C-alpha positions as CSV (number, residue, x, y, z in Angstrom):
1,M,109.9,308.7,104.3
2,A,113.2,310.1,105.3
3,P,113.3,313.9,105.7
4,P,114.5,315.8,102.6
5,G,118.2,316.5,102.6
6,K,118.9,314.0,105.3
7,Q,122.6,313.1,105.3
8,P,123.5,309.4,105.7
9,I,125.8,308.6,108.6
10,E,129.3,307.5,107.4
11,T,130.0,304.0,108.3
12,P,133.4,303.2,109.7
13,W,135.8,301.5,107.3
14,R,136.2,298.5,109.6
15,T,132.5,297.8,109.5
16,K,132.5,298.0,105.7
17,A,135.5,295.6,105.5
18,Q,133.6,293.1,107.8
19,A,130.5,293.3,105.6
20,F,132.6,292.9,102.5
21,A,134.4,289.8,103.9
22,A,131.2,288.2,105.1
23,L,129.4,288.8,101.8
24,V,132.3,287.4,99.7
25,G,132.5,284.3,102.0
26,I,128.8,283.6,101.8
27,Q,128.4,284.2,98.1
28,T,131.4,282.0,97.3
29,T,130.0,279.3,99.6
30,I,126.7,279.4,97.8
31,G,128.2,279.2,94.4
32,I,130.2,276.1,95.4
33,L,127.3,274.5,97.3
34,Y,124.9,274.9,94.3
35,R,127.3,272.8,92.3
36,V,128.2,270.0,94.8
37,A,124.5,269.7,95.9
38,Q,123.5,268.5,92.4
39,S,123.7,264.8,93.4
40,G,120.4,263.8,91.8
41,E,120.0,261.9,88.6
42,G,121.4,263.7,85.6
43,G,123.1,266.3,87.7
44,K,119.8,267.6,89.2
45,F,119.1,268.7,92.7
46,S,118.0,265.8,94.9
47,F,115.7,268.1,97.0
48,N,112.9,270.4,96.1
49,T,114.5,273.9,95.5
50,K,111.3,275.7,96.4
51,S,111.2,274.0,99.8
52,A,114.9,274.9,100.3
53,I,114.2,278.6,99.8
54,A,111.0,278.5,101.8
55,M,112.9,277.0,104.8
56,A,115.7,279.6,104.3
57,E,113.1,282.5,104.2
58,F,111.3,281.2,107.3
59,T,114.7,281.0,109.1
60,K,115.5,284.6,108.1
61,L,112.0,285.7,109.2
62,C,112.6,284.2,112.7
63,M,116.0,285.7,113.0
64,S,114.8,289.1,111.9
65,Y,111.9,289.1,114.3
66,T,114.3,288.1,117.1
67,F,116.6,290.9,116.2
68,H,113.7,293.3,116.3
69,L,112.6,292.1,119.7
70,M,116.2,292.6,121.0
71,A,116.5,296.0,119.5
72,T,113.2,297.1,121.1
73,A,114.3,295.7,124.5
74,S,117.7,297.5,124.2
75,A,116.0,300.8,123.4
76,T,113.9,300.6,126.6
77,S,116.6,299.4,128.9
78,T,119.8,301.0,130.3
79,G,121.8,299.2,127.6
80,D,122.0,300.8,124.2
81,S,123.1,297.8,122.0
82,I,121.4,294.6,120.9
83,S,124.5,292.6,122.0
84,G,123.9,293.7,125.6
85,T,120.3,292.5,125.6
86,S,119.5,288.9,126.7
87,L,117.0,286.8,124.8
88,K,115.0,286.3,128.0
89,V,114.5,290.1,128.3
90,A,113.7,290.3,124.6
91,L,110.9,287.7,124.9
92,D,109.3,289.3,127.9
93,R,105.6,289.8,127.1
94,S,105.6,293.6,127.5
95,N,108.6,293.8,125.2
96,V,106.9,291.6,122.5
97,L,103.8,293.8,122.7
98,A,106.0,297.0,122.4
99,A,107.9,295.5,119.5
100,N,104.8,294.5,117.6
101,A,103.3,298.0,118.2
102,S,106.4,299.8,116.9
103,A,106.5,297.6,113.8
104,K,102.8,298.2,113.1
105,A,103.2,301.9,113.5
106,A,106.3,302.1,111.2
107,L,104.7,300.0,108.4
108,S,102.4,301.6,105.8
109,K,100.6,300.0,103.0
110,H,102.9,301.7,100.6
111,A,106.0,300.3,102.3
112,I,104.6,296.8,102.6
113,L,103.8,296.9,98.9
114,H,107.3,297.9,97.9
115,V,108.9,295.3,100.1
116,S,106.5,292.5,99.0
117,I,107.3,293.2,95.4
118,L,110.9,292.7,96.3
119,G,110.0,289.5,98.0
120,F,108.3,288.2,94.8
121,L,111.3,289.2,92.6
122,Y,113.7,287.5,94.9
123,T,111.5,284.4,94.9
124,F,111.5,284.2,91.1
125,N,115.2,284.9,90.9
126,N,116.2,282.3,93.5
127,Q,114.4,279.6,91.6
128,L,115.8,280.8,88.3
129,M,119.3,280.6,89.7
130,F,118.8,277.0,90.7
131,Y,118.0,276.2,87.1
132,V,120.9,278.2,85.7
133,N,123.3,276.4,88.0
134,T,122.4,273.1,86.2
135,I,123.4,274.5,82.8
136,A,126.4,276.8,83.6
137,D,129.5,276.7,85.8
138,P,129.5,278.9,89.0
139,G,132.4,281.0,87.7
140,S,130.6,282.1,84.5
141,I,127.4,282.8,86.4
142,S,129.1,285.0,89.0
143,L,131.1,286.9,86.4
144,F,128.0,287.4,84.3
145,K,126.1,288.7,87.4
146,S,128.9,291.4,87.7
147,G,127.3,292.8,84.6
148,S,124.4,294.0,86.8
149,T,126.5,297.2,87.0
150,V,125.5,298.0,83.4
151,I,121.8,297.5,84.0
152,T,121.9,299.4,87.3
153,A,123.5,302.3,85.5
154,L,120.9,302.3,82.8
155,L,118.1,302.1,85.3
156,L,119.5,305.0,87.3
157,R,120.0,307.0,84.1
158,H,116.5,306.6,82.7
159,F,114.3,306.3,85.8
160,S,116.1,308.3,88.5
161,G,117.7,311.0,86.3
162,R,121.2,310.3,87.7
163,Q,123.9,311.4,85.4
164,I,126.5,308.9,84.3
165,N,129.8,310.5,83.2
166,H,132.1,309.4,80.4
167,L,134.5,307.5,82.7
168,Q,131.6,305.4,84.0
169,W,130.4,304.7,80.5
170,T,134.0,303.7,79.7
171,A,134.0,301.3,82.6
172,I,130.7,299.8,81.5
173,I,131.9,299.2,77.9
174,M,135.1,297.6,79.4
175,Q,133.0,295.3,81.5
176,V,130.9,294.2,78.6
177,A,134.0,293.6,76.5
178,G,135.6,291.6,79.3
179,L,132.5,289.4,79.6
180,I,132.5,288.7,75.8
181,T,136.2,287.9,75.9
182,L,135.7,285.5,78.8
183,Q,132.8,283.7,77.2
184,Y,134.2,283.3,73.7
185,D,136.3,280.3,72.8
186,P,138.6,281.3,69.8
187,C,139.6,277.7,69.2
188,K,136.0,276.6,68.7
189,G,134.9,279.9,67.2
190,S,131.8,279.9,69.5
191,T,130.7,280.8,73.0
192,I,131.6,278.5,76.0
193,L,127.9,278.1,77.0
194,G,124.7,277.7,75.0
195,L,122.3,280.5,74.0
196,S,119.7,279.5,76.6
197,A,122.3,279.8,79.4
198,Y,123.1,283.4,78.4
199,L,119.4,284.3,78.1
200,F,118.6,283.0,81.6
201,M,121.7,284.6,83.1
202,S,120.8,287.9,81.5
203,L,117.3,287.7,82.9
204,S,118.7,286.9,86.4
205,T,121.2,289.8,86.1
206,C,118.4,292.2,85.2
207,I,116.3,291.1,88.2
208,T,119.4,291.4,90.5
209,A,120.0,294.9,89.3
210,V,116.4,296.0,89.9
211,C,116.3,294.4,93.3
212,S,119.7,296.0,94.3
213,A,118.5,299.4,93.4
214,R,115.1,299.1,95.1
215,N,116.4,297.3,98.2
216,E,118.9,300.1,98.9
217,Y,116.3,302.8,98.2
218,V,113.8,301.3,100.6
219,L,116.3,300.8,103.4
220,K,117.7,304.3,103.2
221,N,114.5,306.3,102.4
222,F,111.7,304.6,104.3
223,D,111.5,305.3,108.1
224,I,111.5,301.6,108.9
225,S,114.1,299.7,110.9
226,M,116.1,297.1,109.0
227,H,114.7,294.3,111.1
228,V,111.1,295.3,110.5
229,Q,111.7,295.5,106.8
230,N,113.4,292.1,106.8
231,C,110.4,290.6,108.6
232,V,108.1,291.8,105.8
233,L,110.6,290.8,103.1
234,Y,111.2,287.3,104.4
235,G,107.6,286.8,105.4
236,S,106.5,287.6,101.8
237,G,109.3,285.5,100.4
238,F,108.2,282.5,102.5
239,T,104.6,282.9,101.4
240,F,105.6,283.2,97.7
241,N,107.8,280.1,97.9
242,M,105.1,278.1,99.6
243,L,102.6,279.1,96.9
244,A,105.1,278.1,94.3
245,Y,105.7,274.8,95.9
246,L,102.0,274.1,96.0
247,L,101.0,275.4,92.6
248,L,104.0,275.4,90.2
249,P,106.3,272.7,88.8
250,N,109.8,272.3,90.2
251,P,112.2,274.4,87.9
252,T,114.9,271.7,88.1
253,G,112.6,268.7,87.6
254,G,111.6,266.0,90.2
255,D,108.1,267.3,91.0
256,D,107.4,264.2,93.1
257,I,110.1,265.3,95.6
258,G,108.5,265.9,99.0
259,F,109.0,269.1,101.0
260,F,111.5,267.6,103.4
261,E,112.9,265.0,101.1
262,G,116.6,265.0,100.2
263,Y,117.9,266.8,103.2
264,D,119.8,263.8,104.5
265,N,122.6,265.2,102.3
266,V,124.9,267.7,104.1
267,W,125.2,269.8,100.9
268,A,121.5,270.2,100.7
269,I,121.4,271.5,104.3
270,G,124.3,273.8,103.4
271,V,122.2,275.3,100.6
272,V,119.4,276.1,103.0
273,V,121.8,277.6,105.7
274,S,123.8,279.7,103.2
275,N,120.6,281.1,101.6
276,A,119.4,282.0,105.1
277,M,122.6,283.9,105.7
278,I,123.0,285.7,102.4
279,G,119.9,287.8,102.6
280,L,120.9,289.1,106.1
281,A,124.5,289.8,104.9
282,I,123.3,291.8,101.8
283,T,120.8,293.8,103.8
284,A,123.5,294.7,106.3
285,V,125.8,295.8,103.4
286,Y,123.0,298.1,102.0
287,K,122.3,299.5,105.5
288,Y,125.8,300.0,106.9
289,A,127.8,300.2,103.7
290,D,126.5,300.7,100.2
291,A,126.0,299.1,96.8
292,I,129.6,299.8,95.9
293,I,130.8,297.4,98.6
294,K,128.4,294.8,97.2
295,T,129.9,295.4,93.7
296,F,133.4,294.8,95.0
297,A,132.2,291.7,96.8
298,Q,130.6,290.3,93.6
299,A,133.8,290.9,91.6
300,T,135.9,289.2,94.2
301,T,133.5,286.3,94.4
302,A,133.5,285.9,90.7
303,V,137.3,285.5,90.6
304,L,137.2,282.9,93.4
305,L,134.5,280.9,91.6
306,V,136.3,281.0,88.3
307,I,139.3,279.5,90.1
308,F,137.0,276.8,91.5
309,S,135.5,276.1,88.1
310,V,139.0,275.7,86.6
311,A,140.2,273.5,89.4
312,Y,137.2,271.2,89.8
313,L,134.8,271.6,86.9
314,G,137.1,271.4,83.9
315,L,136.8,275.1,82.8
316,R,139.6,275.7,80.3
317,P,142.2,278.1,82.0
318,T,143.1,279.9,78.7
319,V,145.0,283.2,78.7
320,T,142.1,284.8,76.9
321,A,139.7,283.7,79.7
322,W,141.9,285.1,82.4
323,M,142.3,288.4,80.5
324,G,138.5,288.6,80.4
325,V,138.3,288.0,84.1
326,L,140.9,290.8,84.7
327,V,139.0,293.2,82.5
328,V,135.7,292.6,84.2
329,V,137.2,293.0,87.7
330,V,139.1,296.2,86.7
331,A,136.1,297.7,85.0
332,T,133.9,296.9,88.0
333,H,136.5,298.6,90.3
334,M,136.8,301.6,88.0
335,Y,133.0,302.1,87.8
336,S,132.6,301.8,91.6
337,T,135.5,304.2,92.3
338,V,134.3,306.8,89.8
339,S,130.8,306.7,91.3
340,R,132.2,308.2,94.5
341,L,133.9,311.1,92.7
342,K,132.2,314.3,91.8
343,L,133.3,314.9,88.2
């Protein structure tokens, strides 16, 4: 564990801005790809979603292990950065042995358990999101996920004892009001989506909030390098997705779809690649920035995906809907800003 009272190193603003831009780009790309990749019968995915995430997790595992090898090599050479270390040096037998030994020494059963639970939650949530994307537009999904701020605040309040001041509660209430405004169609006198869509989006939002809080906690409080933790996280994610592929039905239908079937579609490949990149981007944000940057990125992504939904998916661009979007974004910004102030 990190020593008590240890002060985190302030990350340069340029690094935070780069992390923000990368996260917005990847999240927006994923939201769009999930929609355009539904080329199967009845708007279903033409590939097995469990195999897609399994391949993405395996890719992230390989990348994380490579980064760990390069970090170990740079620490034992004259250079002091990964970028200055060649892959040939990193793959040297002595360096591989040293990297494996350092990882084994840093990991404890307690840490592995924490990270593996995260891997399970991410596995469940990833498959849930594939299903949600078949019954809701990406703009609504992304805006709804912005509501994770509410759940995160409640978790911090009741389980971590963190105080939430009146301005933060005001922002939370504004955010909920904005989401309701966005999802209610006054002309029809009903919500835009069905009840099941809201239930599943709420469940996904809850899981996202729990994962966000625990991921940042583990990264900043366990004495484990980011790359070693990622190896455990993505290794467990790959294992859980493979077990799900072998033992559970496909959440979006098409149980007879083979593991590598359907990837002759460029959009399906894009889903795998973007999912391989998103985990690394989010982890970098937690490590080098904070959850506030992630919140800003989520709000920005939501606006971009709402524009996409209006332009290409027939979402009605009413004044009421845009006011709801504005309220959600402003409330998210307000909560994140107030969280940095000592009131």
